[in-house]
N, C-alpha and C positions, 0 to 999 in steps of 0.2 A: 655648566649651569650657573656657577657663580658670576661669570662674566655676563651672562644673559640677564641675571637678576640685577647686576650693577647697572647695565644699560637701561633696564626697565625703570629702576629708581631714578636714574638721571633724566630719562624722558618724562617721568611723572613730575619731577621737580621743575623741569623747564615748562611743562604744560601748566603748572599752577602759578607760573610767573611769566605773564604775557610780555612784559617789558623785555626781560632778558632773552626770551625766546625769539622775539623779533630782532633784537640787537645781534644775537648769535647768528640768525639767518643772514643778516646784512653783512656781518663780518666774514662769514664763510663765502658769501657771494663776492665780496670784494677780493678775497684771495683767489677765487676762481677767475675773476676778470683780469687781475694783475698777472696771473700765471700764464694767461693766453689760452687760445682755443685749441692749440695743437699739443699742449703738454699733458702728460698723464696726471700731474698734480692738479691741473685745472679740472680735469674730468672727475677725479676723486672728490674735489671740493664741491663740484656741482651735484654729485650723487648725495653727499652729505647735506647739501642745501635742500635737495628734494625731501630728504627725511625730516629735516627741521620744518619744512613747509607742511608736511603731513601732520605734524604736531600742532602747527600754528593755525591751519585753515579752519574756518568756522562752520563748514558745511556738514562734516561727518565727525562724530565723537571720536577723539583719539583713543579712548578706552575701549572702543568696540573691537571685538575679536574678528580677525579676518579669516575667512574660510579659504579653501584651496583655490576656488575660482577667483577670489579677490587677490590672492597672492600671485596667481598666474597673470592677471591683468597688470598688476604693479610691475612684475618682472618683465612683461612684454614692453611696457612703456619705458622702463629704464633701459632695456636692451636697445630699443629703437633710438632712445636719446643718446646712448653711448655710441651707436653706429653713426648717427648723423650729428654728433656733437661738433659745434662750430660757432662762428660768430652769429649766424642767423638764428640758430637755436637759442643762444643767449639773449639775442634781441627780443625774441618772442617771450622768453621766460621773464625778462625784466619788465616788459610791458604788462604781463599778467600780474606780477607782483605789485607794480605801481597802481594798476586798476583796483586791486583789492585793498591796498593801503589807502588810496584816495577814497574808496567807497566807505571806509570807516570814519573818515573825517566828517562826513555830512551830518551825522546825528550825535555829535559829541559837544556838550555845552561846557564841560570842564576845560578851562583855558590851557593849563599846562598839558593836559592829555591831548588836546587838539594840536598844540604846537609840537608835541612828540610825534604824532603821526604826520604832520606837515613836514617836519624835518626828514622823516623817513621817506616820504614821497619825493621831497626835493633831491635827496641822495639818489634815488632810483632814476629820476628824470635826468639828473646830471650825468649819471653813469651811461644812460642811453645816448644823450646828445654829445657828450664830450669824449666818450671812450668807445662805445660799441659801434655806433653808426659810422664814425670816421674809419673804422677798421674795414668796412665793406665799400667805402667810397674810393675811387681811384686817387692816387697821390697827387696827380696833376690838378685835381679840382680842389684840393685842400689849400686854399690861398691864405690861411691864417696860421698863427704860430701853433706848434704842437703843444698839447697840454697833458702829455702822458705823465710827466713827473709830478706836475701839480695835482693831477687826479690821484695818482698812486699814494702820495704823501699828504695831500690836503683834505681829501674827502673823509678819511677816518675822523677828522675833527667833527663832522656831522654826527658820527656815531658816539663820540665822546659827549657831545651836547645832549644826545638822547639819554645817556646814562645819568645825567644830572637832573633831568626834568622829573618832578613827582607826578605819578599817575593816580587817578582816583581808584578807590578800592574796587569799584564795579568793573572798571576797564582792565584791571590787573588780574582778574580771575578768569578761568576758562569760560569762553562764551560771553564775557562781559561786554565786549565791543561788538556791536551789530554791524553787519555788512549788508548794504542794500544792493541787490543784484542789478537793479536798473541803473543806479549811479555808477557802479563799477563798470558796467557795460558801456555807459556813456563816456567815462574816462578812458577806457580801453580804445574806443573808436577815435577819440580826440588825439590820443598819443599816436595811434596808427596813422591818422591823417597827417599829423605833424611829420612823422618819419617819411611816409610815402610822398607827401607833398614836397618835402625838401628834396628828395631824389628827383621828383618830377621837375621842379624848378631847375635843378642842376642839368638835367638832360635836355629840357626844352629850350631853356634860355642860356645855356652854357655858363651858368653862374657858379661862383665858388660855394663851398659848403656852408660857411657861416652866413653868407649873403642869402642863400636859399633858405636857411633856417629862419632868418629874420623875416624874409618875405612871407614864409608860411605862417609864422606866428602873427604877423600883422593881418593876414587874410583870415585866420581863425578868429582873431580878436574882433574884427569887423563883423564877421558872421555871427558870433556870439552876442555882440551888441545889438544886432538886428533882431535876433531871436528873442533877446530879453525885452526889447521894445515892443515886440508883437505878442509877447507871452501873456501879459496881464490883460484882463478884461477892462475896457473903458466904455463910456457912454457911446452908444452907436456902433460898438465893435466888440465882437466876441473873441476873446483871446484864445490862442492855440493851446493854452493849458487845459481847456476842456477836453481836447482830443487826447492829450497825453495822460489824462486821469484814467484811461482805460487799462493802465498797467496795474490796476488795483490788486489783482489777485497774486501779484509777485512780491508781497510784503515779506514773507519768510515763515519760519517755523514757530515763533512764539505764540501766535494765535492758535495753532494746532495743539500745542501743549495745554493752553488754557481750556480749549474745548474738551480735551481728554479729561482734564481735572473737573470740568463741569459735569460731564456724564458720570464720572465716578461719584461725585457728591450727590447727584440726583438719585443714584441707586442706593447710596449708603445712608443719607440723611433724610428723615421723614418730616421733621419740623420745618415749615416754610421759612420762618425767620432765620433759624440757624443755617439753613441751606443757603439763603440769599447772602447772609453775612460772610460765610466762608467762601462762597463762589466769587463775590466781588473782592474780598481781601486777596484772593489768588491773583487778581490783576496786577498786584505789585510785582509779580515775576516778569511782567511784560517790560521791555526796556524803555518804554515811553512814559510809564505811569509813576507818579510820585505819591499819589493818594486819591481819595475820593470821599464823597458823601452821598448817601442814598436815603430816600423816603419811600415807603411802601405802606399804604393804608395809614394806620395809626402808629406804625413803627418807623424808626429811623436809626441810622448808624453811620460810622465813619471808619476809614482805614487809611493808613499811611500819613503823609504830611501834605500840607497845602503848599502851592507854588503860585507864581504869578500867572502862569498859563492855565486857563480854566475853560472847560468845554462842558456844556449841559446837554443831556440826552433825555428829553421829556418822554413820558409814556404813562400808561395806565396798567396796573397801579404803581409800577416802579418809576421813580424819577431819580436819575443818576447824574451826578456831577463829578467829573474827573479833573484832577490837577496833574498836568503833564510837565515834562522837563523842557519842552520847547513847543512852539505853536504847531498844532497838528495840521498836516496837509489834507486836502479833500479826500485823498485815498484813505488815510488813517481815520478821519472822521466817519467815513462810510463803514469802515471795518468795525470801529467801536460802536457805532449805532447798531450794527448787526449783532454784536456780542451782547449789548444791552437788551435787545429784543429777545435773544435766546434765553438769557437769564430771566427775563420777565415771563416768558412762556412757561419755563420750568416752575417758576414761583407760583404762577396762576394755577398750573396743574396740581401742585401740591396743596394749594388752598382748596381746590375743588375736591381733592382726595380726602382732605380732612373734613370738609363739609359732608361729603358722602358717607364717611365713617360715622359722623354724628347723626345723620339722617337714618342710617342703618340701625344705630343704637336706639334711637327714638322709635323706629318702626318695630324693633324687637320688643321694646317695652309696651308699645301700643297693642301689638298682637297678643302678647302674653296676658295683658290685662283684659283685652276683649275676650280671649278664650276662657279665662278663669271666670269672668263675669257671666259668660254663657253657661258655664258649668254650675255656677251658683244659682242662676235662674232656673236651670233644670231641677236642682235640688229643692228650691223653693216651691216649684210646681209639685214635686212629689210630697213635700210637707203639707202644701195646701190640700192635696187630695186626701191625705190622712186626716187632716183636721175636718174636712167635709164629711168623711165617713164617721168620725167620732161624734159629730153633731147630729147626724141623721140616724145612727144605729140606735135601736131600742130593744129592750127585752133580751131574748135569748141570743140575739146577734152580738151581744157584748163579749161573749167568749171568743167568737170569731174575730172581733175587732182587736181583742187583747193579743190573740195569736199573731194577727197581722202586724200589730205594733211591735211585738217582740222580734219579728223577722225583719221589718223594714227599718226601724230606728238604728240598730247597729250598722246596717249597710249605709244609711245616710250619714251616720257619724264617721264611718270609715272613709266615705267619699269626701266629706268635708276636710278630714285630715290630709287626704291626698291633694286636695285643692290648695290647702295651706302650704303643704310641702312644695308644690309647684310654684307658689308665689315666692317662697324663700329661695328656691333654686329653679329659675325659669328655664334653664337650658337642659335640665335633666328630665328624663321620662320616669315618672313614679308609677309603680304598679307591678310589672313583671308578668309572668306567665301563669295561667290557671287552666286546669282541665276543662275542656269544652263542655262536658256533661254537667259539671258543677256550675259553670257560668250560666248555662241554659236554665237550670233549676232556679238560680237566683233571679233571673229575668222573669221567669214565670211567677215567682213569689212576689216580686216587686210590682208587677202589673196585675196582680190578682184582683178581680172585680172590675177591671177596665175592659172596654170592648175590643180587646186585642186578642187574636187567635194565634197561638204558637203551634207551628206544625214542623215536626222533624222526625226522621226515622231514628232507628237505634244509633245513637252517637258512639263513635269509637272511644272506648275508655282511655286509650293512649293519646288521643288528640288533645293538643294544647293550643291556646290562643292568647294574644296579648290583651290583658284585662283592660288597661287604660284605653286603648284604641277602640275595642269593641264596646266598652261602656259609653264612650263619648259618641261614637257613631250611632249606636242604638238609641241613646237618649235624644239626640238631635232628630233622627228620623221619626221616632215614635211621638215626640212632642209636636213636631210639625204635623203629623197625621192626625193627632188628637185635636189640634187647633183647626185643622181643615174639617174635622167631623162636626165642630160647633156650627159651621155654615152648612154642611151637608149631613143632616141628622141620620140618614140611612147608610152612612159610609161604613164599610167593613175593612178592617185592618188585619193583615196576615203577615206573620214573621216566620221565615224558614231558615234553618241552619243545616249546612251540608254535613254528611256523616264524618268527614275528616276535618271539619271546621275551617275549610278553605273558602267558604262562601256564606255570607249572611245576606238574606234578601228580605226587604220590607216592601210590601205592596198594599195598595188600596184600590177600591173600585170606583173612585170618584172622578172628577173632571181632570182633564189633562193640564199640564203646566203650560202657561202661555209662552209664546215664542220669545217675547221680550225678556222674560225672566230666564228662560232656558239658555239664552245665549251666554249669560255671565254666570249661570249656576255652577258651583263647584270650582270656578276659576277666578272669581272676584266677589267682594261683598255685593249683595243685591238689596234693593229697597224692601223694607219690612215694616209693617204697621205694629207688629207685636213684639219686636225686639230690635237687635242691632243689625240683623241681616247678614251676619258673618259666621253663623254656626256651621253651616255646611261647608263654607269656604275653608275654615280652619280644620274641620274634620277631614276634608280631602287632602290638605297639606299634611296633616298628621298621618293619614293613611299612607301617603307617598313616602314619608320618612321612615315608615315601619315595614316597607316592602309590600304594601297592599294598594289597591286601586278602588276608589269610590266613584261609581259611574251611575248614570241614569240608564237602566237596562230597557225600560219600556215607558213610553209616554203617549198613550192613546186613551181616550175616555173609557173608563171601566177597567183599565189595566195600567196603573202608574206604579212603577217599580224602581227601587234603588238597590244596588248591589255593592257589597264590600267583598272583593275577591282578592285572593293572593296573586301578586304579580308573577307573570311568566317571563322567561328571557326574551320572547319575541314581542311582548307588549310595548306599545308606544308610551312614552312618559306622559303623565298628566301635566297639563300646563300649569296648574296651580301648584304643583310640587316645586316649581322653580323658585 
């Protein structure tokens, strides 16, 4: 166990120092090359080299735990490598390493770091041309001097130079140096063409090895010069770079990490400006970005530092400017444009969510005020009725008026207190439960002397009903019926209450409700000449929130009825309750 922990600590220390990890990899590779392809020491050095490569490679996190299937795959690859270990395996291995090291050089602006990787690439290329390929070429075709001793003792000077070069902090940390898969593949193909082209020249033209290498290098140089000349777009000619820009989706993993960060912030942060600031600041984790500046509406912010390479991404409402470490290629511009659009869409969505929240708040205030205004209007109508009776009563009817006032004024005062309590706490329902028989008697007393007929069988003494709901619904329905009676003087109004208080029914024998009004009745505010036109709408919403349904039970001339009934499990929800 102690040995395992010691090895883990050594691996972690090397992983955190990319310079020494790559130098160690090249040193062990040099020992494997010098030891030869047929020696056991060379095989052991190659196995150690594979382990160092696993720590150095940028594709899979070295801290990731490997399951049994992963261990089986690694063991299978190492077993196959041990079986077929030889010069050709070492050639392929060195070509892969050279391609990965060369792929890191493309996006490094720090000069000492760039030279560091160029020296490592030069060592691998020299090992391939001066040591490995001559081992598989027949001796008769090697028409130049042998360079075995020079390579064995001279090439370590390359590794010594690498130890003296200072690396940037970002490149010396795990994952600090990015590897572009496209450029690595391109370098791999170039080196493969160099090796195979040299062998082809040797076989077809019977040339010596070094002559074949020079001919192949000249051919590749001419081909690259031709490609470079036709690459850029010129007037009257579309460069072939347009076609190669289709590798856009092979940029790598940094964008995926930023997208994951974006979705996490979108779910955690509700404030649009804070979300946008944190999401754009997270772009500093991308290996291309030094800083940026953004403007969204009346807000603006900045992150990171400015650099000489600047790229603007205009949009509405987000306008983003990024400062990058090098000039962005068309592929990266397209990627960053997509990221800016994603951040902009999330920002707009959060702005709309905040506006919707404010609209909901204003709507709640409006509905509460409209509902309370309607309650106050009903109370004023009750007070107007009492005042009218007080002015018209004479003689012996004074005692009846006094008794009526004694009954009605405390009820009106109580309802005003409830209305005031609703205004102070609009989200709470004030009232509670009341025995149905007592509520029925209060309604009869409240409307004594009015042309309203109360009809009910013997009400169950145990029956209870929500006072606030039934008061609001009864007031709205009866006041509307009384206003209708002012136009139809012979109108008769009848109120019925079920025995168990599960149904309240208000009917009149007047004209039917018009189809235009009936379409929105109980589901939206309707036009009204005598009020706000929202009394029944709020009554229906209040009924739905208390487990009841307010419906138009009948709408024919001579039989217009409204019912407040207790909801059953099979009933369809009222639209106004939404």
